[in-house]
Every structure is written in structure tokens, then in C-alpha cells.
N, C-alpha and C positions, 0 to 999 in steps of 0.2 A: 227686534220681532221674536215672537215667542217660537218655542219649537213645536213642530206639529206633533199630535199625539193620536195614535191610530188605536181605537178600541173595537174589538169585536164581541158580539154575543153567539153562544152556541147552545145547543141543546136540543132534545126531543121536540117533534111537532107539539104544539099545546102547551110548552112550559113557561110560556109568559114573557118571551125575549122582545115582543113589540112594546109591551108596557113599560119594561126597564129601559127599553131605548130611549123613550121619551123622559123618563126620570134623569138619564145621564145627560139629555141633552139639556135639560132644566138647570141640572147643576152646573154645566160649563156656561151656558146663557148668562146665568146670574154672576158669572166671574168676568163676564164681558168679553168672552173668548168667541170667536167665529166657528161655529159648528156645522158640519155636514153630516146629514144623516142619509145612508144608503142601505141598500140591501143586496142579497146575493141568492140566487143568480138575478141579475138585473142593475140598475143603477144608472145606465145609460140607455140611450135609443136602441143601440145595436144589442145590448145584454138584454134589454126587456125583451124584444122580440125572439132572441134565443131561449128565453126564460119560458115564453109561452110555447115553445115547441117542446122542451123538455119535461113539462109539467102536465102536458095536454094528455088527458085520460084516453083521447083517441090513438095515441101513439104508443099502445101497450106493448106493440111488436118491437119496440126501440132495443137494439143490442146494447149490452152494459158497457162495451167499449166506446160506443157511439155517446151514450151518455155521459160517459167520463170526458170526452173530449169537448161536448156542448158545453159542459160546466166550466171546462178550462178555458174556452174561446171566449164565453160571456166574461169571465173573470180577468183575462188578459186586457179585453176593452175597458172594463171597469177600472182596473188599477191604471192604464194609460191615459184614460180620459178623465177621469175623476179623483181616484184617490190619491195617486202621487202628486199630481198638481195641488190639492188642496193641502197635503202635508207639507208641501215646499214652500207655501205662503203661511205656514205656522197655523193652520185651522186644527181643530179638533175633529177627527173622523170617525162617527159611530156607525159601524156597519152590522147588519143582522146576517150572520153568517159569513164565513169566508173558507179559506183553504181547509182546516179541521172540518167542516162539514162533508167535503169531499173525500177526506180521508175515512171519515166515520161511514158515510153513506155508500161510497163507492170501493174503498179501500176494504172496508170490513163488511157492510151489508152486501155487496156485490161480490165479495172475494176477490177483488182484483189486486189487492197487496199493494206493495211498496212502489209499483208504477204510477200510481195516483199520486203520490209524493213528488217523484221526479217530474212527471208531466206538469204539476201545479209550481214547481220550481221555476220552469222556462215561463209559465203563464204570468206569474207575478215579479219576475225579475229578482226573486229571492226576498221581496217584501213581506214582512213579519209583523203582527200587530205587538204594540207595547204591553197589552194586557188583554186577556180573553175571560169573559166571565161564562163560565159553563153552568147553564141551568139545569141543574141535576133533578131529574124527576123520572119516575117510573114510566116507560113508553106507554103502558096500557093505561095508566091515569091520563097522560097528555092525550091519547087518542079519545078518549072518551069524551075530551073538551072540543072535540072537531065533529062537527054533525057530519055523517056519512055523506049527505048529499053535496058537501062542499071540500070534500077531501080530493086533492091534486093527485096526480099519477104516482108519485112517491108516497104520500099519505095512504094511498090505497093498498100498498103492499102488506102482505101476511105480518102478522105479530112478531114470528120469529125473525123476519128481516129487521124489524125495529129493536129487538132485542140485540142482534148483531151489531147494529149502529151504536146502540147503548155501550155495549162492551168497548166499541171503537173509542168512543168518547173516554171512558174510563181509562183506557190505555193511554190516551194522549193526555189526561191529567197526570199520569204516573210519570210521563216522558219529559214533561214540560211542566214542572211543579213551580218554577219561577215566573210562568207566564201565566198560566192558567189557573183561575181563580174559581174553586168550586163552591156553587151556591146552592143552598137547599131551596128548590124551587116550590116545595110541597109548603113553605110558611106562607102568610099573608103578603101581599104587595107592598105593605109599609114596612114589614120587616126584612123583606129582601132589598128594598132601597136602603135601608140602613145599613145593612151588610154590604152592599156595593159601594155606597158614599165613603163607607170607613177606608176602602181601598183607593176610591179616587183621590183622596186626600193625600196619599203616599206619592201621586204622581205630579204634584205641584211642581217638582223638582226638574220634571221633564222638559 
């Protein structure tokens, strides 16, 4: 049985993660691997219900600590119910966002600091991706790709919040260079696919 591979995609809103998730799925499907695609917050019935709460624009009064714990709770269920079982049976799991998002958005964006990492260490049982693709794009460009009428509660935050998040991602890239692959998300979709595929080829030994 092949070893499970856990791949995550991170980056500002509007950076093109969803498109590249599908390209990565195609890459492994062509190799006859079982592929499980998921997202955060979400991925399970319980986690999707928590997603609807944390991203609802009607919940503008939500406290930052509450937000952190809702994300962590959704993630705990996601890991226990979907991600870990898939990896144990040898699947390739591709997830749109994971712990790095919480560190960037709550740790840096909300200025909650290291407690975000600690809470999520419990939520995931220490599970970490094998590789993370950071879709590097200026937040202002990313936000321009998302219509104002469809932005969720996090996407509605002011631009300075999104730049703090972006700084958080860059700090994570510096901290985990062996795991996080920085992708220039201003390139064309096909150029980005080539960059990602070249890295995926190195995962064949996993």
C-alpha cells in the first residue's frame, strides 16, 4: 500500500488555490492514486456547520478568541473524521487551507500570537502536511478578484488586516522552508501548474 501524502494550499483570498487544487488532483489521479480533496474550514458535516457560523457576515460581533476556537474545532473534526483515515489507507489528501491559515489569519491578522499554534497542535494531534504550496499574491490584487457582494466575514476585513495576514504567511515561509513552497500566483494558471508539478515529482518517494 502506498504511503499517504498530505498536501495543503495556502494564500490570500483570490490567489487561485481552488484552480490548483484541481490540477494537483488530476496529477495524482493520472497516477492511479486515491485522491481526497477537502477544504477548511469544512470538509465534514460538523465542520461545514462551523464554517457557516465563522464566515457569516451576520456574526460581525464575534470575538477573536471565539473565532480561533471555532476554526480549531472544525479542524479537529476534519482531521479525526476525514484527513487522518484517508492518509492511513494510503490516499493523497489535498486540502485548501490548514493550520497555516489559522496562524496567519488569527495569529497575525488578529494579533493572537503563539496561542494559535498551541491550540491547533491539540486540534490536529500534531499532524502536519508533507508539502504546502503558498500562493504568493499581493492581498490587494487578490481582493480585487472577489466581488464585494460575495465576500465572507473574513474577506470583508479591512486591507491592513489582510496585509498582516500576508506578513504572517511570509513569516511561515521563512520558518518552514523545507515544507512550504512559495509559488508566484501572479503567473498564468498554466505556469503555476508547471511550478507545482515540478515539486510534486519529488514527492514520488513518499
